[in-house]
C-alpha positions, 0 to 999 in steps of 0.5 A: 499500499506504500504511496497509494491513496484510495478514493471512492467515486460515487456517480449519483446523478440518476433520476431512478425512474423504475422507483416511481418516487417523487425524488431520485432514489439516492434521496429516498428515506432508509433506516433513519437516513437517506440511502445516499448517506448510508452509502457515504457512511460506509465508504468514509467509515474505512481508514483506507479511504482517503475521501470521496468524489460525488458526481450529482446533477446540475440543479440537484435540489436534494443534496444541499438539504442533506447538509452532509458532513465528513472530516475527510475530503468530499469533492462535488463533480458535475454529473453527465448524461450517462453514468460513465459521463458522471464517472469520468467527471469525477475522475478528471476533478480528482486527478486535478485535485490530488498530490500527483506524487501519490499512486491514486486508486479509485473505487467506483461504487453505485449511490444506490448500494448502501448495504456494502460491507466494509470488510468486502471493500477492504478485502477488494482493496487488499486483493486487487490493488497490487496489479494494473488489472484492478478488480471488483466485487462480484457474485458467482451466478448460482441459478440457471440462466436463460437467454430470451427470444427477441419478441414480446412473449420473452420465450426462452431461446437457449439455456446459458451455461452458468459455469464461470459466470458472475454478477458484477457489483460495486465497488470496482477499483482501478488506478485512477489514470488507467480508468480515466484512459479506458473510459475516454477510449471507450467514448471516442470509439463509441463503444458501450460500457455498462460498467467501469470494468467493461471500459477496462476490459476494452482496454486489454486489462483483466480485472480480478473477481473478488467474491462479496456478501449477497446483501450488497444489493442495488436499490432499483425498485420499491421492494429493494428498499424494504430488503435493504432496511432488513439487510442494515438491521441485520448488519447492525445487530 
């Protein structure tokens, strides 16, 4: 870990349409706080994390209302049209505001994953920060996987072999400059990237899969809030 710094990057400019709520899902109430506050608390509680860069949309009226405070650096970046744009804006801001003599690593984490366990983040840092490939938290696929046909009935086209398949979670951790270059390269080539690891893969890297706990869920629909409440309660107990 010599001469390395670890920063969290949280893209939080989404509107969460599938929640059908009156505000973006990261600002919904959860276990006596908001979703984004739980997420920030988890990351900032770790000694290994130097600070956080949060990307929020222009004109976000909810973030100032929280009056969130921390003893660690908290930088606010401009949100982008797509998630990858928000991440790239955050990386550019961090690159302009950090000590260039340091080896900066970033852990990009979904704002709507408030239940991530600190020990999983620590395991990711310890396991995947020694090589340029970086790594991500993930879960092996355990269910039988089906690929549907391209029709309205969503009929099964084929059963997909699940051996070697993983669910990609976050955080996803990479060297700051390598990830900036990977995301910029994907944008220039107009390649679609659904997460940060896929950008690194397109750049020729092979991120390490680090198995996490199953309660690291992403809040997408209303029921997920109830599930997250249960997970947070169980973790605190």
